C-alpha positions in Angstrom: -34.5 12.7 -20.9 -31.6 14.0 -18.8 -29.5 16.6 -20.7 -26.0 15.5 -21.8 -24.3 18.2 -19.7 -26.0 17.0 -16.5 -25.0 13.4 -17.2 -21.4 14.5 -17.7 -21.5 16.5 -14.5 -22.9 13.5 -12.6 -20.1 11.3 -14.0 -17.5 13.9 -12.9 -18.9 14.0 -9.4 -18.8 10.2 -9.1 -15.1 10.2 -10.2 -14.0 13.0 -7.9 -16.0 12.1 -4.8 -13.7 9.4 -3.6 -10.7 11.5 -4.3 -12.0 14.4 -2.2 -13.0 12.0 0.6 -9.4 10.7 0.6 -7.9 14.2 0.5 -10.0 15.8 3.2 -8.3 14.1 6.2 -4.9 15.5 4.9 -5.7 19.0 6.0 -7.1 18.0 9.4 -4.6 15.3 10.3 -3.2 15.6 13.8 0.5 16.6 14.3 3.1 13.9 14.6 3.3 12.4 18.1 5.2 9.5 19.6 3.4 6.3 20.5 3.9 7.0 24.2 2.9 10.7 24.7 3.7 10.6 28.4 7.3 9.4 27.8 10.6 11.2 27.2 10.7 14.5 25.4 6.9 14.6 24.9 6.5 14.6 28.7 9.1 17.4 29.0 7.2 19.5 26.5 3.9 19.0 28.3 5.5 19.9 31.7 7.1 23.0 30.1 3.7 24.2 28.8 2.5 24.1 32.5 5.6 26.2 33.6 7.6 23.2 35.0 11.1 22.6 33.7 12.3 19.0 33.9 14.6 16.7 31.8 13.8 13.1 31.3 17.0 11.1 31.4 15.4 7.7 30.9 11.9 6.5 30.1 10.2 3.1 30.0 6.6 2.0 29.7 4.6 -1.2 30.1 1.3 -1.8 28.3 -0.8 -4.7 29.8 -3.5 -5.7 27.3 -6.7 -7.5 28.3 -8.8 -9.8 26.2 -11.6 -7.2 26.0 -9.3 -4.8 24.2 -8.5 -2.4 27.1 -5.0 -1.7 28.2 -3.2 -0.3 31.2 -0.2 1.9 30.7 2.5 2.3 33.3 5.1 4.9 32.5 8.3 5.6 34.4 10.2 8.8 33.6 13.4 9.4 35.5 13.7 13.2 36.0 16.5 15.6 36.6 16.3 19.3 37.7 15.6 19.2 41.4 13.4 22.3 41.4 11.0 20.9 38.8 10.9 17.5 40.5 10.2 19.2 43.9 7.3 21.2 42.4 5.7 18.0 40.9 6.1 16.1 44.2 4.6 18.9 46.3 1.8 20.1 44.0 -0.6 17.2 43.3 -3.0 19.3 41.2 -0.2 20.5 39.0 1.2 17.0 38.7 -2.3 15.6 37.8 -2.9 18.3 35.2 0.4 17.6 33.5 0.0 13.8 33.6 -3.6 14.1 32.3 -2.5 16.3 29.4 0.6 14.2 28.6 -1.3 11.1 27.4 -4.0 11.7 24.9 -7.2 9.5 24.5 -6.6 7.7 27.8 -7.9 7.9 31.4 -5.4 9.0 34.0 -5.4 6.6 37.0 -2.6 8.0 39.1 0.6 10.1 39.0 3.3 9.8 41.7 6.8 11.1 42.2 9.3 8.9 44.1 12.1 10.1 46.3 14.7 9.4 43.7 13.0 11.6 41.1 11.0 9.0 39.1 7.5 10.0 38.1 5.2 7.0 37.7 2.1 7.5 35.5 -0.8 5.0 35.2 -3.4 5.2 32.4 -6.3 3.1 31.1 -7.0 3.0 27.4 -10.3 1.4 26.7 -9.9 0.8 22.9 -6.3 -0.2 22.6 -7.2 -3.5 20.9 -10.2 -5.4 19.7 -11.3 -9.0 19.3 -11.1 -10.7 16.0 -11.4 -14.1 14.2 -11.0 -17.3 16.3 -10.6 -15.5 19.6 -7.5 -13.5 18.4 -7.0 -9.9 19.6 -5.5 -7.3 17.3 -4.3 -3.7 17.8 -3.5 -1.0 15.3 -1.8 1.3 17.8 1.6 0.6 16.3 0.8 1.7 12.7 -0.4 4.8 10.9 -2.4 2.7 8.5 -5.2 2.1 11.0 -7.2 4.9 12.6 -6.6 8.6 12.7 -2.9 8.7 13.7 0.4 10.3 12.8 3.1 8.4 14.7 6.6 9.8 15.3 8.6 7.1 16.9 8.3 5.2 20.2 8.7 8.0 22.7 10.1 5.7 25.4 13.6 4.2 25.6 11.9 0.9 26.1 8.3 -0.3 25.8 7.0 -3.7 26.9 3.7 -5.0 25.7 2.1 -7.8 27.8 -0.3 -10.1 26.1 -3.8 -10.8 27.6 -4.1 -13.7 30.1 -4.1 -17.1 28.3 -2.7 -15.5 25.1 0.7 -14.9 23.4 2.0 -12.5 20.8 1.0 -13.7 17.4 2.4 -11.0 15.1 5.1 -8.7 16.6 6.7 -5.5 15.5 9.8 -6.0 13.2 12.9 -5.7 15.4 11.0 -6.3 18.7 12.0 -9.1 21.1 9.4 -11.6 22.1 9.9 -13.6 25.3 10.2 -17.4 25.1 6.7 -17.9 26.5 5.3 -15.4 24.0 3.8 -13.3 26.8 5.9 -10.2 26.4 7.1 -8.1 23.4 9.9 -5.6 24.1 10.6 -2.6 21.8 13.4 -0.1 21.9 12.4 1.8 18.7 9.4 2.1 16.3 10.5 2.6 12.7 8.0 0.7 10.5 4.8 0.1 12.4 2.4 -2.8 11.8 -0.7 -4.4 13.3 0.1 -6.5 16.3 -1.9 -9.6 17.1 -2.4 -11.8 20.2 -3.6 -15.4 19.8 -4.7 -18.1 22.3 -1.6 -19.6 23.9 -2.4 -23.3 23.1 -3.7 -22.8 19.5 -1.9 -24.5 16.6 -3.3 -22.0 14.1 -1.7 -18.8 15.5 -0.2 -17.6 12.1 -3.5 -18.2 10.3 -5.5 -16.4 13.0 -3.0 -13.5 12.8 -3.3 -13.3 9.1 -7.1 -13.2 9.2 -7.1 -10.6 12.0 -4.8 -8.3 10.0 -6.7 -8.9 6.7 -10.1 -8.0 8.2 -8.6 -4.9 9.8 -6.7 -3.5 6.9 -9.5 -4.4 4.3 -11.2 -0.9 4.7 -7.8 0.8 4.4 -7.1 -1.1 1.1 -10.5 -0.2 -0.1 -9.8 3.5 0.4 -6.5 3.1 -1.4 -8.3 1.4 -4.3 -10.8 4.3 -4.5 -8.1 6.9 -4.3 -5.6 5.4 -6.7 -7.6 3.3 -9.1 -10.9 5.1 -9.8 -9.6 8.0 -11.9 -6.8 6.1 -13.6 -9.1 3.3 -14.5 -11.6 5.7 -16.0 -8.9 7.4 -18.1 -7.5 4.1 -19.3 -10.9 2.8 -20.3 -11.9 6.0 -22.1 -8.7 6.0 -24.1 -9.2 2.4 -25.1 -12.7 3.3 -26.1 -11.3 6.2 -28.2 -8.8 3.8 -29.8 -11.6 1.3 -30.6 -13.6 4.1 -32.2 -10.6 5.2 -34.2 -10.2 1.6 -35.5 -13.8 1.5 -36.5 -13.6 4.9 -38.2 -10.4 4.1 -40.1 -11.8 0.7 -41.2 -8.3 -0.8 -41.7 -7.9 -4.4 -42.9 -6.0 -6.0 -40.1 -6.2 -9.5 -41.6 -3.2 -8.6 -43.8 -0.9 -7.9 -40.8 -2.3 -10.7 -38.6 0.5 -13.2 -39.6 3.3 -10.7 -39.1 2.1 -9.3 -35.7 4.1 -12.0 -33.8 7.3 -11.2 -35.7 6.9 -7.5 -34.9 6.3 -8.3 -31.2 9.4 -10.4 -31.0 11.4 -7.7 -32.8 10.3 -4.9 -30.5 10.9 -7.2 -27.5 14.4 -8.0 -28.6 15.1 -4.3 -29.2 13.8 -3.3 -25.7 15.8 -6.1 -24.1 19.0 -5.0 -25.9 18.5 -1.3 -24.9 18.0 -2.4 -21.2 21.2 -4.4 -21.3 23.0 -1.4 -22.7 21.6 0.7 -19.9 22.8 -1.9 -17.3 26.3 -1.8 -18.7 26.4 2.0 -18.6 26.4 2.6 -22.3 23.0 4.2 -22.0 21.7 6.2 -19.0 18.3 4.6 -18.4 18.3 4.8 -14.6 15.3 3.0 -13.0 13.6 2.1 -16.2 16.3 -0.4 -17.2 14.8 -3.3 -15.2 11.1 -2.7 -16.4 12.4 -2.3 -19.9 14.2 -5.6 -19.7 11.1 -7.4 -18.2 8.7 -5.9 -20.7 11.0 -6.7 -23.6 11.5 -10.2 -22.5 7.7 -10.8 -22.2 7.1 -9.2 -25.6 9.7 -11.4 -27.2 8.2 -14.6 -25.7 4.7 -13.5 -26.7 5.9 -12.6 -30.2 7.4 -16.1 -30.7 4.1 -17.7 -29.6 2.0 -15.5 -31.9 4.3 -16.2 -34.8 3.1 -19.9 -34.7 0.2 -20.5 -37.0 -1.3 -23.1 -34.6 -1.5 -20.5 -31.9 -3.1 -17.9 -34.1 -5.7 -20.3 -35.5 -6.7 -21.4 -32.0 -6.9 -17.9 -30.6 -10.0 -17.1 -28.6 -10.8 -14.3 -26.2 -10.2 -16.6 -23.2 -6.9 -17.8 -24.6 -5.7 -14.3 -25.3 -6.7 -13.2 -21.7 -4.7 -16.2 -20.4 -1.7 -15.2 -22.7 -1.9 -11.7 -21.4 -1.7 -12.9 -17.8 1.2 -15.1 -18.6 3.0 -12.2 -20.4 2.5 -9.8 -17.5 3.8 -12.5 -15.1 6.9 -13.0 -17.3 7.5 -9.3 -17.5 7.2 -8.7 -13.7 9.3 -11.8 -13.0 12.1 -10.8 -15.4 12.0 -7.2 -14.0 12.5 -8.5 -10.4 15.2 -10.9 -11.5 17.3 -8.3 -13.3 16.7 -5.4 -10.9 19.4 -6.3 -8.4 22.0 -6.0 -11.2 20.9 -2.6 -12.3 19.9 -1.0 -8.9 22.9 0.1 -6.9 21.4 0.5 -3.4 19.8 -2.9 -2.9 16.6 -4.2 -4.5 13.2 -2.8 -4.1 10.4 -3.9 -6.6 10.1 -0.8 -8.9 6.7 0.7 -8.5 7.0 2.1 -12.0 7.2 -1.5 -13.3 4.1 -2.5 -11.4 2.2 0.5 -12.7 3.1 -0.1 -16.3 3.6 -3.8 -17.1 0.3 -5.1 -15.9 -2.0 -2.6 -17.6 0.2 -2.8 -20.8 -0.8 -6.5 -21.3 -4.5 -5.7 -20.8 -4.3 -4.0 -24.2 -3.9 -7.3 -26.0 -7.3 -8.9 -25.0 -9.0 -5.5 -25.3 -7.7 -5.2 -28.8 -8.8 -8.8 -29.6 -12.4 -7.9 -28.5 -12.4 -4.9 -30.8 -11.1 -6.9 -33.7 -13.9 -9.4 -33.1 -16.5 -6.6 -33.2 -17.3 -6.5 -29.5 -16.5 -3.0 -28.5 -18.4 -3.3 -25.2 -16.4 -6.3 -24.2 -13.2 -4.3 -25.0 -14.3 -1.5 -22.6 -15.1 -4.1 -19.9 -11.8 -5.8 -20.4 -9.9 -2.5 -20.2 -11.7 -1.5 -16.9 -11.6 -4.8 -15.1 -8.1 -5.7 -16.4 -6.7 -2.4 -15.3 -8.2 -2.7 -11.8 -7.0 -6.3 -11.3 -3.5 -5.4 -12.6 -3.3 -2.5 -10.1 -4.4 -4.5 -7.0 -0.9 -6.0 -6.4 0.4 -2.4 -6.5 -1.8 -1.1 -3.6 0.4 -2.3 -0.7 3.5 -0.4 -2.0 1.6 2.8 -2.8 1.7 5.6 -0.2 -1.2 6.0 2.3 -3.9 8.1 0.5 -3.7 10.9 3.1 -1.5 14.0 3.2 1.1 14.1 0.4 0.0 10.6 -0.7 -2.9 12.2 -2.6 -0.3 13.9 -4.9 0.5 10.4 -6.2 -2.9 10.2 -7.9 -1.9 12.4 -10.9 1.2 10.2 -11.3 -0.9 7.0 -11.5 -3.4 8.7 -13.8 -0.6 9.9 -16.1 0.9 6.4 -16.1 -2.4 4.9 -17.1 -2.7 7.4 -20.0 0.9 6.8 -21.1 0.4 3.0 -21.1 -2.8 3.4 -23.2 -1.1 5.6 -25.8 2.4 4.1 -26.0 0.9 0.6 -25.9 -1.2 1.1 -29.0 1.0 -1.4 -31.0 0.0 -4.1 -28.5 -3.7 -3.0 -28.8 -3.5 -3.1 -32.6 -1.8 -6.5 -32.5 -4.8 -7.7 -30.5 -7.2 -6.2 -33.0 -5.4 -8.0 -35.8 -5.5 -11.3 -33.9 -9.3 -11.0 -33.4 -10.2 -9.9 -36.9 -10.9 -13.3 -38.4 -14.1 -15.0 -37.2 -13.5 -16.9 -34.0 -15.5 -18.1 -31.0 -15.4 -15.5 -28.3 
């Protein structure tokens, strides 16, 4: 039989392994670089490192993509400083060395300097894009979420991306201009990157193909986020629910007595939370960013309390019905939060991450408590684990990338999970009281 300490150590390793895997790239991440390394100030820095002083007054680049995923870069840098331009024009080996160093992970094809001081650089990048579903082509060159990248702007004053022959741009960068025939995408800045797709020119399912191409590409990234941000918080949440279930069994309280009043208590707490949030919105209380989630959670608790106060609802309660009610309650809470947020957030509306981290897991406590009240502690643990993971999935897209400082967000999510499990004990106990009488699970 394996000693208990070894089992605990193995469990700890299983929990920490994905976190360490997510954190390791942070220390080895490359320094920030523009999308076009051979453009603008980045080219100036490379030339300076070779002892040549030039100033790029204007830079533009064209990227022609092929259907096999390779791309040809053509970069035009207009240079000033006649001495530096003269050296580059006269010294081919120096010019080639600078050009080769300027653009990482590409093959230099040529480097020439014209009479009016424009250096033209040509490169081939073999893995710029890749084929995907239904003949679509996708590229993650414009986003940090794909691959081992750390982007810092566009680099060029203008960059034009040309779709492969027989294809058009399916999913473009926000703010970019796409030509009428869909063949060219023109960019003047790169603030928020994204995956770009190209679809067959004559297809009627371009948006669907783009969606599938992006989904299959970012799936592994989302899996890494799930491991980094959900593994440890889900374990903490589940263990605390298990501890609460053990405490209920040890105390051996008679929850049947409070079963009929649980709904009234829910409605009362919900009304109180809603009133406090409204006071915060009017400036009477300083609640800051928690005013909207407090309003959403209070509204959902009030509605659930009204439902639970009905004898017919309590008598027909089952595990599946309580799970459905918890899903509805979480939906009401999030919807009310998003509806009221524009009124309490001064600088526009962004869905509060704190609300997403709290509201979903809070309503998982209701069916978990029901399972405990019905005497099925194992089901309660499964409900807590699966329910927490499912409630966290919608949060993943808005969480930071789990590299670099994003790893520091893991303790925040874990603390949030623990706080929900502790502060939400009344919801858990209401579920226990609801499941105490015999009922079909």
